[in-house]
N, C-alpha and C positions, 0 to 999 in steps of 0.2 A: 503490498499499499506506500503507493506515497503524499509526502505531504497537504499536494492540493483535491488528494483524495477525504485525507482526511477534515478538510474546511468545509468539504461540501457536503458533507455531514450538520454543522453546526445552522444550516436550515434546514432539516430532512429533523421538518413536524414529529415521526419518529420514532429516532435519534433517540436513542435513552441515556444522555448528559447525563442527568440530574442525581446525587446521593440525596438519600433520602434528607437526610439533614440542612442539605442545601436547599429540596423539596420543599421541608417546613416551612426554612426563612424566607424562601421565596413567598409563597403560602399567607404568613405573617401564623401559621397554624404550631399542632405538637406533631412528630414522631408521632404521638401516638395516632393522632386524630387519619393521619397517613394509609396508619395499618388498620387499625377500622374501616374502612375505603376500600381494605385492601380485601379482609372479611369476607366482608358484602358479595367482592370479588366488581365492585364497581369496579377496579383498577387493578392490573395485574400490571409488577413494572418485574421486571427482566432484573435476572439476576447477573452478578458481575460474577467474573472466572471464578471471584474469593468468598459469594455470595452475595457482595451489597444489594442491598435492595437499587434499581435507577431507573428513572422517571424522565419521559418527553415532556415535551413541551405541550405536547397535545392532553397527555394526563395527568397535567397539572393546572390547563384549563379546567379539565373534565375537574378534579379534587377543587378544584375555586367552587365551581360548581358550587360545588352541594357543602362544601361554607358554607358558602352564603345560607342555604337552605338555611344549615343549622343553628349560627346562627340567629338564622328569624326563630329560633326557640321550633324546628321539626325535628326526629330523632334519625341519626345518622340514617338508621336501615332508610327509613321512609324517604328522604332526600336521597339517599342511591337510586332507589327505584324510579324518582322523578326525573334523577340525570336522566340516567336511562332511558324512561320511556318520553325524553323530551330529545334525546339521541335520534330515538329510532322516528319521528316526526318525522327530523329533519331533511332525518336519507330516504324518508319513501316522499317529504315535497322535495326533494333532486331528483328521485326517479319520475316522478309523476309530469316534471318543468321537458326532463326529457320526453320521457314519453310525445306530450305537447309539444315540442323543437320540431322531434322525428316526424311528430304526424306532419307537421304543417308546412317540411320543406317536399314532404310527399309528394304533395300538389292533392287536384282533383282529381291524376291522370291513375295515380296510386291502385284509388275504391273502384276502378271498372273494371 
């Protein structure tokens, strides 16, 4: 791997670049909170060769949303379920938009 390959990973939302301590610090939460949302499988951090949890930027955004709900008084399990449902809804809306674009670009001749 070259140095350029390593720098390209910095833009990858799914690259597990953050340690548990750094992730907790960035979110303004505790490592216990990250463990709790991992236990209910909201996010599953990757493990380093030494067994340490590593989080991606995408996972940190998910965790931040769960933290918002918990800060509003919601139990962790309920907050995680809501975040999962929000994520599923967003994905379904994205797929529907793609289908609409494909149907629109096919034009009336495709229906005949």
